N, C-alpha and C positions, 0 to 999 in steps of 0.2 A: 282782353278779358283778364280780370284780376284774379289769379289763381291762388287764393289764400290757403286752400287745403294743401296744395303741392308745397308751397313755401313753408307752411307750418309743420308739415311732415318732416321736412329736413331739419327743423329746429327743435321741436318739442315732443317728438315720439307720439304719433297718434295711434290709437288702438281701435280695431274694428270690434263693435258689439259690446265691449266691456272695458272697465277701468279699475285699476287698483285704487281703493279709496284713500290710500296713504300718499298717492302721488299727486303732484300739482301740475296737471296737464289737461288739455282739451281732448275730447273723445269724438271720433267719427260717428255719425248717425247710423242706425240700422233702419233701412227703408222697408216698409210693409205695403202691400197693395192697399189702395183705398177702397172703401165701400162705394157702391154705385151712387152717383150724384155728387161725390165729393171731388176735391182736387186730386191730382194725379197720385199723391202719396200722403200717407200719414207718417210723420217722422217720429221715431223714438230716439231720444237723445239724452245725454248725461250732463247734468248741471252740478254746480257746487254752490254752497251758500256763500254769501259775501257779507262783509262787515262794513263799518263806517269808513268814509274816505280817509279819516285820520287814524285808522287802526289797521293792523296787518290783516290780510285776507286769509281765510281758512275754511274749514268745514269739510264735509264728505260729499262724494258724488253718489247720486242715486239714479236709478233708471226710472223714467216716467214717460207716459204717453203725452206728447205735446199736441193737443187738439187745436192750438192756435197757430198755425204756420205763420206767425206774425213777423213782419219785417217793417222797417220804416225809417224815416227821418226827414230831414230838412227840407219835404215840401210837396204837396201835390193834390190833384183832385179828381174827380170821379167820373170816369167813363172808361170802361175796360173793353178789350177785344176790338180795338179799332173803332169803337163807336162810343158807347156810353156806359155809365156806371151801372146800368141795369143788367148788363150781360152776364153777371155772375149771380144774379138773383132770378127767381122764377117770376115770370109774368112781366107786365109793364110796370113803369114807375108808379109808386103809390101816390095818391093825392097828398099834397104837402100843405099843412096849415101855413098861412102867410102872416108875418108880423104886420101889425097895423101900419098902413102906409097910404097916404093920399097923393103920392107922387108930386108933392109940392116942391121937392128939392132935387129933382132929377138933374138939374144943371150942375150939381156938385160933382158928378161923374161925367167928365167931358174930355175927349181927346184920345190919344193912343196910350195903351197900357200894356205892360208885361206883368206876368204873374207867375207865382210858384206856389206849390201846394204839397203838403206832407200828410199822409194818411194811411189808412188800412181799409181793406175791403174784406167783407166776410159773408158767410152764408151757412146757416145751420150749425153753428158752433166752431167752424173752421175759418180762420182769417189769415190774411197775408198782407205784406207791404204793398203800397200803391203810391206812385209819385207822378207828378206832371208839371210841365212848364208850358207857357204859351203866351199869346197876345190877343188883343182885340181893340176895336175902335168904338168908343161910346159917343153918341151924338148929342148928349146933354138933354135929350127929350125922351129917353126910355128905350132906345134901340141900340143893339150891338151889331156891328158889321166887321168884316175882315178878320174874323176869329180864326185862330190856328192853335192847335193843341198837340203836344207830344206827351205820351204816357209810357210808363214801364211798370211791370208787375211780374209775378211769378208765372203768369200765363204768357208772357212775352211782350216785348216792346212793339208798338204799332207804328205805322207810318203817320206822319203829321196829318191830323184831321182838321178839316175846316168846320166852322160853325157860325151861326148867327144867334141872336138872343134878344131878350127883353129884360128891363130892370125897372124898379120903382123905389124911390127914396122918400120917406116921410119927413115930417117937420122935425123929428128927433134925430135925423141923420142915420137912422137904421133903414136898411134896404133889403130887397130880395132880387134875385137874378135867376133867369132860366137860360141855359145854354142848349141850343137845339142842334143836334148832329144829324147825320143822314138817317139813322134808324133808332135814335134814342135821345134822351135829354138828361141834363143834370141841373139840380136846383141848389142855390147857394143863399145864405144870409150874410149880410156884410154891414160893417160900421165905417162911416166916412171919417177921415182925418182932415185937419185944417188945410193941408197942402194938396188936397185932391186925391191922395192915395186912400186905400181902404184895407181893412182887415176882414177876412171872410172865413166861413166854415162851410163844409158840405152839409146839406140840409134835407136829404131825401132818403136816408136809411129808414127801414121799417120792418117790424116783425123779426128782428135779429139778423137781417140781411141788408147789404148795401155798403156804402162807403162813409166813413167818418174821418174828419181831419180838418186842418186849418191852413191858411196861407195868407199871402199879401199880394195886393195889386198895386203897382207903382207906375206913375206917369212915365212914358217912354219918349226918348228923344229920337225921332226918325232920322235926323241928320247924322246920327251915329251908326246907322245901319250899313256899315261897310267895314271891310277888313282893315282898311287904312286907319280908321278911327280908333281901333283897339291898339294903342301904342303906349309904351312906358312900363313901369313896374307895377305888378299886380300880386295880391295875396289871395289865396283860395282856401275854402274849407267845405267839407261835405261829410255826411255820415248816413248810415242806413243799416240794413240787415240782409242776410242771404235768405234762401227759401226754407231754412230751418231755424230762423230767428236768432242766428249768431250775429252779433253786432260788430261793425267795423267803422272806421273813420279815417279820413285823410285831411291833411292840411299842408300848406307850403306856399311857394312863391315862384314867379318867373318874370322875365322881361320880354315884352313883345316889341318887335321892330316895325309893326304896321304892315308887313308883307306876308304874314302867315307863319313866321317862324317864332318859336318861344325859346329864349336862351336863358342861361344862368338859372335854370330850374333847380329847385331844392324842395324837399318835402319829407314828411313822415307819415307812416300808415300804422294805425293801431289795428292789427289783424286779429280780431277775436280775443284781445287782451294782451298782446305782445307788440311792443313798439319796434318798428323797423325803419331805418332810413330808406328813403326812396332815391336810388341812384339813377338819375335820368340818362337815357341813351338817345332820346329824341322827343320832341314835342312840337305840335303845330296846330293851327286853327284856321278857319275860314268863315266869314259871314257869307253863306251861300245864297241867301235870299235877301236882297236889298230892299224888297217891298215889305217884308214882315220882320226883319231883324233876326231871322233864324240862322244859326250857324252850328258848326261842329268843331270838336276839339279832340285830339288824340294825345295821350301821355304814355310814352314808352319808358320803362325803367326796370331795374332789378331791385328786389328786396329780399333779404335773407339769402342772397346768392341765386335767386330764381328770377329769370327774365319774365316780364309780363307787360301788359298794356291795359289801358282803360280808354273807352270811347264815350264821349259826351255829346249831347245836343244842348244848345243854349239859345236863349233869347236875350237880345240887347235891351237893357234898361236905358243906359246912356254909355258914353265912352269910358266911364269909370265903374260900371257895374254890369254883370251878366248873371242871369239865373240859369243854373245848369242842372242837367239830369243825365245820369249814366244810361247809355243805350244798350249796353251789353246784356245778353240773356242772363237772367237771375238763376243761379245754381248754388250748390253748396260751396263751389269754388269762387263764385263771383257775387258779392253782395250788391244790392241796388243802392247806390249812393246818390244823393242830390244835395245841392247847396248853392254856393254863391262865389263869384269872383269879383273882387273890388280893387280899385286903384290903391297901390301901396305908396304912401307918402314918406319916402325915405329921406332922412336929413342929409345934407351935404356931408360927405365923408362916411356915410353909413350909420346904422344904428349902433348904440352902445348901451351899457348898463344904465346910463343917465336917461335913456328913452323910457324907462319905467321909473317914474319920479313922483308918484302921488297915489291917490285912491282910484281904484278901478273896480266896478261892480261886475262880478262874473255870474254867468247863468249857464248851467250844464244839465243835460238830459242823457240818461242811459237806462240800463235795466239791470236787475239783480235777481238772485234766487232767494226765495224765502222758504227755508227748510227744504222740502222736496218739490216745491213749486217754482218753476223757472219763469223767466220772461216778465218779471214784475217791474213796472216803471219806477225809475228812481230820478229824483230831481234835486239839484243843489243850487242855491243862490248865496252870494256872499260878497264881502268887501276885502279886496286884496290891496295892501298898502306897501309900496316899494320906496326905498330910500335913495335911489339913484346910484347906489354903490354896490349892489349885490345882495342886500338883506331885505326881507319882507316879513309881513305878518298877515295872517288870513283869519277872518271871522266869517263863519258861514252857518247856514241852516240847510238841512237835508231831510227828505222824506222818502223812505222806502220800507217795505214790509210792515206798513202801518205802525212804524216806530220812528217818529220824528226825532231828530238829533241835532244838537247845536254845539259848535266849537268856537271859542273866543281866543283871539290873538295867538293862533298857532304860529310858531316861528319857522322861517324858511330862508332859503337862499335862491339866487337866480343868476344866470349868466346869459347875456344877449350877444349874438354874433352880428357881424356887420350887415348881413342880408336880412336880419330881423328874426332869425330863429332864436328862441329863448328856451333854455333848460331850467326847470323849476323843481325844487324839492321842498316839501312841506309836510309835516306830520307823518313822516315815514313813507310818503308817496312821491312818485315822479310824475311831472306834468311836462308837456311840450306845447309851446305856443309859437305862433308866427305873428309878428307885429304888422298891423295895417298902417299904423302911425303911432307916435308916442302914446302909451297908455290905452291902446286899443288893439285887441288880439283875436285870432282864432285860437282855441285852446282845447286840448283833451288830456284826460288822465290815463296814464299807461297801466290800466288794470283791466280785469275781466268785465267790469261794468261798462267800459268804453264810454265814460261820461264825456260828452262833446258839447261845445257851445262857443260862447264869445265872452270877451271882457270889454266893457265900455268905460271911458273916463268919467268919473263922478265930478260934477260941478263943485268947485271949491267954495261952498257955502255951508253954514251950520243949519242943518235941516230941522224943522219943527213941524207941528201940525199945520201951521199956516202955509208951509211950503207946498202942501198937497191941497190945492184949492182950484176950483174951476171945473170945466167940462173935459172928460177923457173918453176916448174909445179904448176898449179892452177886449182881449181874447185869450184863449188857451192855445199855446203854440206847440208844434212838433209832438203830437201824441205818439207814444211808443207802445201802446196797447189798445186793442179794440174796445175795451171797456172804459177808456179814459173819457171823461166828460169834456166835450169841446163846446165852446160858446164864443159868441161875440156880442158886443152891446155898447150902449152909450151910458155914461155915468156922470154924476155931478158930486163934487166934494166941497164941503164948506169949512174945512179946517178941523174936523173932528168926527164928522159923519159923512157917509157916502150913500147915495141913492141912485137908482138907475133901472134900466130894462135890458134884459139879455135874451138872446135866442140861443137855444141849446140843441145840439145835435147828438143823437145817441142811436145805437143799433135798434133800440125798441121803437124809435120814431122821433121826429122833431118836436120840440117843445118851444113854441114862440112866445114872446112877450112876457117872460118871467120877471116878476118884480125883484129887485135887488135892494137890500138895506143892510148897512153895516156901520160900526163905529170903529175908529182907529186912533192910534197914538204913535207919534214919531218923535225921536229924540236925537240930538247930536252926540250924546254920550251914553254909554261908553263906546258905541259904534255909530259913527255919523251916518244918519239917514236910515238906520234900521228902525223898523216899527212893527207893531202888531195890529191886526184887524180882526174883529169878530163879526162874522156874517150871520145875521138873524133870519134873512130870507134870500134865496138865490144860491149861487155856486160858491163853494170854498170852505165854509165852516170857520175854523181857526187858521188865520193866514199870517205869514211873516212877510214884511215889506222891506225892500231895499230901494231907496231913492237914487236914481241916476242923476236927475236934475229936477227942477220944479215942474218940468213938462213931461217927464218920463219916469216910470218906476216899474220894477218887476217884483214878483211875489210867488210864493208857493203855499199851497194848503198843507197844514200839518195834520189834518183830520181825514183827508181824502186817501183811501187805500190805493187808488190808481191816479197819481198826481201828474200834472203837467206844469210847465212854466207859464205863469200868467203875466202878460205884457200889457201895460197901459200907457197910452200917449195922449197928450193934451189935444183937445179938439179945437181950442181957440188960441 
């Protein structure tokens, strides 16, 4: 169990019930009994306002009721209390409108899949983090078998649940899926990618209750369902919230010997705004079910001088990728973290400053306080340019507190250790990254917003409108607030305009088959691949785009008060 409260108490002086508004420290919550029919507690906690990523933090703390017990991040989907997503709502699952589908493309989803989902579940104005990982087999004809799902939430982690299901994919590669558990069901909408993977959202909340969120399904290699196949160097990253919506993230690396031991482990944890090195005292894993690819992992370490541990369940995608979910009970001392483990491609002799040697698109999600209101989603996308020798510049766009903000060519420095850990300073802020390979990282900002995400190498071309052409699947990723609009859909771009159809999930109810229309402009200068998009119908409003390659781009809305990172990948 990762005891953030104990560690933070030894480092930053926590106060019960009150805080001095002139001090820069986190405050312990005061718990009050909940009204009948609510979760166990209504938390009252103290926030502070936050400023731009490029400006010093400040503001005053105020006491406020937090009616969103929200928590979340990197992944999961909807079935609570050992069964389904309906168990925190009243009554049975509501009827769900279905996106148009004639099942003409069911063969596109075929074989073994692993999935990960990040979301929130709510009921009557109270919401909390929800996460899941799992696997299934699709037969290419509309049926799911061999399904298995692990979940975690403030109500507790359940044992692995089995499920069956059905799906239907139309000629536009949009689909719907129903997962049937022993006493409940969950409904998803999804968009297929060219490689047979899919992006999906939860699609069955209604009347302000249920689960919203998004995730990904990826083809799984059953030959990798063994402890022995998990071998070599790996990097990992995960983030989430505790049961009072305090955010945390971890990232790091280790070496697996294929027998269950993890050596040379190193990592960092952002514990509610403070970065601590993770000093590992032990780490191990096992693939416990060779039929499903399910395994467990334990990380033991000290941070801030306090010994602790974390326990994860994971599902194998392939020998180079695991989807993982923390299985520890979610408390004020232990946030629910979920994320990914990927093969680390370490150069011979180790990483150096030269391992960051070009353009990298970064995408980060966190939360902020807007005046006296805490827990507001915050998103950042940008282009980081490194010179191979320790100097960099960063151009980025962010949205939080309904106040979009842009920074151009902020100067910074970096230093890369041999194991891939990178220390970055830019615009007065400190960032920590772990390299997966040259110009690809897990990344977080060491501040109270706990912005966490990834950096991906940008293709070395001069991007223009014609770079964004063809068919794309898109979705809103990693929502960190219950009111974030999540969607998935299929889109077509012609070099200046984009049309499409999206399926939207919201607490008020699903909204299938929404028409999307937009115009866009992308330029290689002054920031290569940065563009703007104006949406005239559908999700987003005014959007900023950063091209990763002609087949992939990310974006954020500048007009959405509860933003998410928008991810688009080519369909063909």
